[in-house]
N, C-alpha and C positions, 0 to 999 in steps of 0.2 A: 419512423415508428408511428403507428396509428394511436389515437388518443386512448382508446379502450385498453390496449396492451400496456401503454405507458402507465395508466392509472393502476392497473393490476400489479405492475412491477413496483410502483411506489408504495402501494398498500402492503405488499409483501415485505419491503425493506423497512417500513416505518418503525417496527420494534427495535431495529438494530442501529438505526441512524441517530447519532447524538450531535445536534448542531448547537445546542446550548447546554453546557455541562453543569450549571449551577446546582441542580437538584439530582445529579447523577449518583446512583449507588450501584456498585458492582453486584451486590447480592441479589438485585432485582433481575439479573440476566443469567439464565440457565445455560451452562455450557453444552448441555445435551439437547437443547431445543431443536426441533426440526420443523417447526411451523405447520404441524399437521401431517407432514410426510411420514410414512412408516417405512420399515425395511422393505415392505412389498412395493412401495412407490419409488424405491431407489433408482430403478431403470428409467422412470419418467423424469426424475430429477436430473439424471445424467443426460437424457435427451435434451432437456432445457439448457443444460450447460453447453452441450454441443452447439445448439442454436446461438447461444450467447457468444461463444467463441467465434462462430462464423460471422456474426454481426460485428463483433469487435474488429475482426480482420478487415472488413469492408470500411468501417469507420476510421481505422488507423490509416488506410490509404488516403482517405479524404483529408484527415488531419495533416498528413505529410504534404499533400499537394497544396492545401490551403495556406500552410505556413504562417498561421496566425496564433494559434494556441499551443501550449505544451501541457502535458498531463503528468502529475507526480503522484505515485502511489506509494504510501509509506506502510510498511508492515512491522508490527511489534508483537511479541508473544514470548511466553515461557518456552524453554527448550522442548522439542518434540511436538509442538502445537501444529506443525505442518506448513510452515511458511514456504519452504522450498517447493513442496509438492503443489501447493496452491498456486504459486507463481508459475510453475511449469505448466499446469493444466489450463489455467485461465488464459495464459499468453501463448498457448500452443499453436494458434493459427496466425499469429502476428508475424509480419515480415521482420526478420532479425535486424534489418537496417533501420527499422523505425522504433526500436525499443532498446533501452540500455538498463542493465541491472547492476546496482552497486551494493555490495555487502560491507557492512561496517563492524569490524571486530574490535579488539583492544587497540586504543590509539597508539600511534608510533611516537617516537621522541619529537619528530617534526610536528606532528599533530598537536602535541602538548605545548609546543612553543607558540601556538596560535590560540585564538578564541575557540570556544567549544563548538561553534557552528562551522568553522572553517572547512574542515575536510568534507563535510556534506555539501556545502555551497559550491564547491568545485565540481561536484557531480550532478548538478541540477540539469534537467533535460532542456535542450534548445527547442525553439519553436518547431512544431511539426512532429515532435517525438514524444514517446511515453517513457518516463523515467521511473524506475522502481528502486526503492530503498529497502533492502533487507536488513532491518534494524536501521537506526538513524540517529539524528541529534537527540531524540527522545531518550536514548540510553543515558544521557546526562542528568535526567531527572528520574531514572529508574535504578540501574545498577550502581551508579555513583551515589545516589541517595541512600540505597540500601547498604552500600559499603562506603561509608564516608571517608575512610582512609584513602580512597582513590582521589579524593578531592585535593589532598595535600600534594599529590604528584602533578597537579595541573599548574603549579608554580604561580598561583594567583597571589597578589599582594594580600597579606593577612586581613587588612581592613575591608577587602572585597569578598571575603569568604566567610562572612558571618551568618547569623541565623536567618537572614532574609534572602539568602542566595537562591533558594528554591523558588520562592515567590517571584524573584527577579528573573530567573530563567524562564518561568512560565510566561512572564510578560514579554520577554525578548522573543520567545518562540512565536507567540501570538502576533507580535508586531512584524516579524519577518514574514510569516505566512500571509499576513494581510498585504504586505508589500508585494509579495510574489503574485497573489491573486489579482491585485490591481494592475499587474503587468502581464496578465495573460496566462498565468499558470493555474490550472485546475488542480486542486489538492484534495486527495481522498486518503484517509488514514484508517488502517484496519488493525484492530486489536483482536487477535485470534484467541478467544476466551476458552482455554482448556482447563478441565477440572484436574485436581491433584490426583485423583484415582486413575483417570485416563492417562495422565503423564506417566505414572508408575507402570501401567500396563504396557505402554509403548517403550519405555526404557527396558523392561524385561524382554520384550520382543527383540530389541536390538542386541541384548546379551545372548539370547537363545539362537539368533540367526547369524551364522558366521559371516554372511554377506553384508550384515549391518553392524558388525562389531566396530568397524572404523568410525561409525557415527557417534559412538558413545565415549564419554569422558567421565572420569571420576568427579571432575569438577561439576558436571551436570547433577550428579546425585547430591553433592554437598550443597548446591544452591537450593535444593528442595527444603533444606532446613530453614531457609529464609522465606518460605512461601507466604506467610502472613504479611511480612514486611513488603514483599513484592506486590501483593494484591492491594495493599494500602497505597503503594506508590502508583500503581496503574490507575486506581480510582482517582487519586489526586491529579494525576496527569490529564485524564479525560475531563474531569470536572473543571480544570483550569484552562484547557486549551481547545475544547470543542467550540467551534464557531460555525456560522452559516457558510462562510467562505472556505472553511477547512474542517469539515465534519469528521467525526470519528464513527466508524462502524464497529460495534461490539459484536463480533461474529462467533456464534456458537461453534466450537471447534472439536467437540468430542466425536463428531461424525464428519470425517474428511470430505465425503461427497457433498454434504450439505454446506459446509464452510465454503467450498469452491463455488457452489451455486450462488451463495449470497454475495461473494466478492465479484463474480462475473456480472451479476445483475446490477450491482452498484456502479460498476464501471460503465456498463451499457447505458444506464440511466443518466449518468453524468455527461457522457459524450453525446448522447442524444440531445441534451440541452444546448449544445454548442451549434446546432443546426449546420453541421459540416457539409460542404459541397465541393465538388471539383471546380476549380476556377474556370470562368467563362473566357473563351478566346475572343479577343477584340479584332477589329477589321485589319489592323496591321499584321497581327499574328496569322490571320486567315490567309492574307496575301502571301506571307512567308511559307505557309504550309502548301499553298497551291503551287508556288514556284518549286518547292521541293518535289511535289508530285510530278510536275512536268519534267524536272531534271531526271527523276528516277525512271519515268516512262521513256524518255529519250535515250537513256543509257541502255535500256533493254533492247532497243532496235538495232 
């Protein structure tokens, strides 16, 4: 990527990237922000997304061939924020063999018999691959924090489940993400910032459209009653776990087309920093290839 284009992308992403969360306030981030794009510019934004998807497909091929780095994309959001659609569109050009998506819902009894990071650690991407977490270990400082009764089901010794548990979990997450980064995993975390009004609109669309009825659950509507508690939990999560080696992107999600563009450009920017290249072939490999050429040519005669 040329320097001018990279600079433009980084300037575009700057309002959304949180790499030091100490002063972070969620109210400073507008879910309806489109960075100057209007509805008339939607076609241009989609064109930029298409270019980003094409670039990602090329970069993923190099990532796989180089076999040095892995990439972990973490998505967190309220229901109906568009996680599935964003993942689908941004990753649409990627070779399926090079990407793996893991969705984390309510933990199983086996999950609860292990530490809170266990089920996610099993799904980490290997070198050369992109791993996507649709929800993640961050649920442990979101839904479990909002519904503390869930904490009792985790069978922790009582003395380890006191008032400091949330602070300790933030510390543990930061430490593990630092460890992963030091071992070649590039971590990007996306909070799709949806407004309460837009969520209501999307819920009603699911109820009105028979083809989308299956996506709606009464539990989704009940969770809206805890909106303020969730927003406080998201703010605390980002404030305590945003780091340079594992930044959060607070993505305006009221406009799906814009959210997808922000996510795509963030991944493009991060992968460009890796200076990915196809491995160079050494003398011995060249000899092997030439022998293969001669063998193929001889077989054709």
